FIKE-209738 format. One record per residue (C-alpha): x, y, z; residue in one letter. Coordinates in steps of 0.5 Angstrom, whole numbers, plus 2048, in hexadecimal, padded with zeros to 3 digits. Layout:
REM residues N
XYZA ...
This chain:
REM residues 296
8697B67D5M 8687B27CED 8617B37CCL 8627B57C4P 85B7B37C2T 8587B87C6V 8557BD7C2S 8507C17C7E 84F7C37CEL 8487C47D0I 8467C77D7R 8407C47D9T 83D7BF7DEA 8377BD7DAD 8387B57D8P 8337B67D3Q 8397BA7CFQ 83D7B37CFW 83E7AF7C9R 8437A97C8P 84A7AC7C8G 8497B17CED 84C7B17D5A 84A7B47DBW 8507B97DDL 8507BB7E5A 8577BC7E8G 85A7B87E2G 8607B57E6T 85F7AE7E3V 85C7B07DDL 8627B47DBF 8677AF7DDS 8657A97D8Y 8657AA7D1G 85E7A97CDS 85D7A77C5E 8567A77C6T 8547AE7C9L 8517B37C5Q 84E7B87CAR 84F7BA7D1L 8497BC7D5L 84B7C17DBD 8487C17E1L 84C7C67E5T 8477CC7E3A 8417C87E5A 8417CC7ECG 83F7C77F0W 8407C87F8E 8467C47FAP 8437C2801L 83C7C3804V 8397C180BM 8327C080CN 82E7BC811D 82F7B580DG 8367B680DG 83C7B8808L 83B7B9801E 8427B97FDI 8427BC7F6A 8467B77F1A 84A7BD7EFT 84C7BF7F6C 8547BF7F7T 8587BB7FCI 85A7C17FEA 8537C4800E 8517BD803L 8587BD807Y 8567C480AA 84F7C380BF 84F7C0812P 8527C6815D 84C7CA812A 8477C6815V 8447C981BP 8467C7822P 8407C4824R 83F7C081EL 8467BE81DR 8457BB824A 83F7B7822A 8427B481BW 8487B181EP 8497AD817A 84C7B3814L 8527B1817D 8537AD811L 8537B280CV 85B7B480DR 85E7AD80EP 85A7AB807C 85C7B2804C 8647B0806D 8637A9803S 8647AC7FCF 86B7AE7FEV 86B7B37F9A 86D7BA7F9S 8697C17FAF 8697C27F3K 8657BB7F2V 8617BD7F8W 85F7C37F5N 85C7C07EEV 85A7B97F0S 8537B87F1T 84F7B37F6V 84B7B17F0G 8507B07ECG 8547AC7F0N 84E7A77F1I 84C7A77EAC 8537A57E8T 85279F7EDA 85979D7EFL 8597987F4P 85D79D7F9A 8597A37F7G 8587A67FEP 8527AA7FCM 84F7A37FBT 8517A1802S 84E7A7805L 8487A7802T 8467A0802A 84879F809A 8437A580BL 83D7A1807D 83E7A7802G 8397A77FCV 83A7AA7F5G 8357AE7F1L 8367AC7EAV 8347B07E4H 8327AC7DES 8327AF7D6P 82B7AD7D6D 8297B27DBG 8287AE7E1T 82C7AD7E7T 82D7A77ECR 8307A67F3R 8367A17F4V 83A79F7FAP 8417A17F9V 8437997FBA 83F7977F5E 84179D7F0L 84879A7F0V 8487937EDT 84F7917ECG 8567947EAD 8547997E6G 84D7977E5R 84779B7E7T 83F79A7E7S 83F7A07E3L 83C79F7DCA 83E7A37D6A 83D7AB7D7G 83B7AA7DEE 83E7AF7E3L 83F7AF7EAL 83C7B67EDR 83D7B57F4S 83E7B07FAI 83A7B1800T 83D7AE807L 8377AD80CP 8377B0813A 8367A9816A 83D7A7813A 8407AE815L 83E7AD81CR 8417A681DA 8487A4820R 84D7A281BT 85479F81BA 8597A0815F 85F79B813R 86379C80CR 86979880AL 86E799804S 874795802L 87879C802T 8787A2806N 8757A6801L 8727A17FDG 86B7A07FAR 86679C7FFS 8677957FFG 861794805V 85C799807L 85779780CL 85279B810I 84E799816G 84779C818R 84379B81ER 83C79E81ED 8387A1823E 83479B823D 83A797824G 83A79481DG 84179381BF 843794813V 84A792811L 84C79580AT 852792806V 855796800T 85C7967FDA 85D78F7FFA 85778D7FAT 85578E7F3K 84F7927F6R 84C7947FCP 84A78E801V 846790807Q 84478B80DL 83E78D811R 83D78A818F 83778C81DP 83C78D822A 84478D823V 845785821P 84A781824D 851780821A 84F77981EA 84977C81BE 84D782818L 85277D815Q 84D779812A 84A77E80FG 85078080BL 85177A808E 84F77D801L 84F77A7FAD 85777A7F8P 85677D7F2K 8547847F6L 85B7857F9W 85E78A7F4H 8657887F1D 86A78D7EFD 8717907F0V 86E7937F7H 86D78C7FAG 86B7857F9L 8657827FAP 86777E800A 86B784803W 864788802R 860783805R 86478180BD 86578980DM 85D78A80CT 85C784811H 861787816R 85F78F815L 85778C816A 85978981DE 85C79081FE 85679481DI 85178F820R 85578F827A 855797826E 84E798825L 84C79282AA 84E797830T 84A79C833P 84A7A3830A 84D7A6835A 8537A1835A 8557A182ES 8527A882BG 84F7A9825S 8557AC821A 8597A681CP 85F7A381FA 8657A581CP 8677A0817A 86E79E814P 86E7A080DV 87379A80BS 87479380DA 87A78E80BP 879789806A 877782807P 87D77D809K 87C779802D 87F7807FFG 8787827FBS 8777897FAP 
C-alpha cells in the first residue's frame, strides 16, 4: 500500500460529498495494490449498511459492497423451491472461484469493486453481464440512472461512470435467473488469471445469449432468438480485432481461437434437451496449452 497523498478517510455513501482527488473505497483490494500520487481523500463505503443480497419478485439485488465471500455462500441460503426455480445461480460459485484468490481476499473484495475496476478478467463482470445485470448508479448531482453491466464496462480499466458517480447495486432479473446456463473458462496456468471466460444462457422463450469476457477488453454479448447453428455462432464471433485482449495471460490469437472453441461447446450443450444436459454449468478446465507457435 502506497497512498502517501491521502489525508482523510471519510465514511460516506453520498456522491454529493465527492470532489476531485477523491476515490470510493469498498474492499480496497485493488485500490491499495497500486500507488497513487493524486488521491487526497478516500470515501469509505463499508459503513453504508447496504443489505448484501436482497431477493424479490423482480430478481436478485446485489449491493455493490457485497463481498465475494457473501455471494459465494448465498446459493445455500436460498429457499429450496426458489433455488430450483433459479438454476442460473449455479454460475455464482464458478465465477467466484475464477478470482483464484485466498479467503482473505474473498472476505473484503466486493462485487461492485470488481466491476468498477473493469479488468477484462473480472469475474463479477462476467457473472452479472451474462445474467443481464443492471447497475444502479448514483451521481453527485443527486440523480440516479440504470445501466446494463455489459455497457458499464467499456474497456480495459475503463467504465461509463462519470467523475464521482457511485455504483450502488446490481439487479439480476428473475427471467435470467430462470435460464439454463453453461460456463467455460481457460487460463494458461493452473492458478492463473482467466484468459477466456464464456457464459451461455438459454432463456425460457428459447432465446440464446452468449457472453464473452476475459478474452475481450469489454463484455461482448451475442443474442439469438433460438440456439443458432454452429456456422451462425462462429460468424457472430468474428469480432473487431481490436476487441481481443492482449497481455501476459494470453495473446489475442489464442484468446480468439479458444473463444470459438468454447462457444461451440456451450452451443452444443444448451442445444440439447434440459433433461439430458441439466442446468448446472459443465466442468471446465482451468488451463490450456499455449499454441504451437510458442505464444503465451
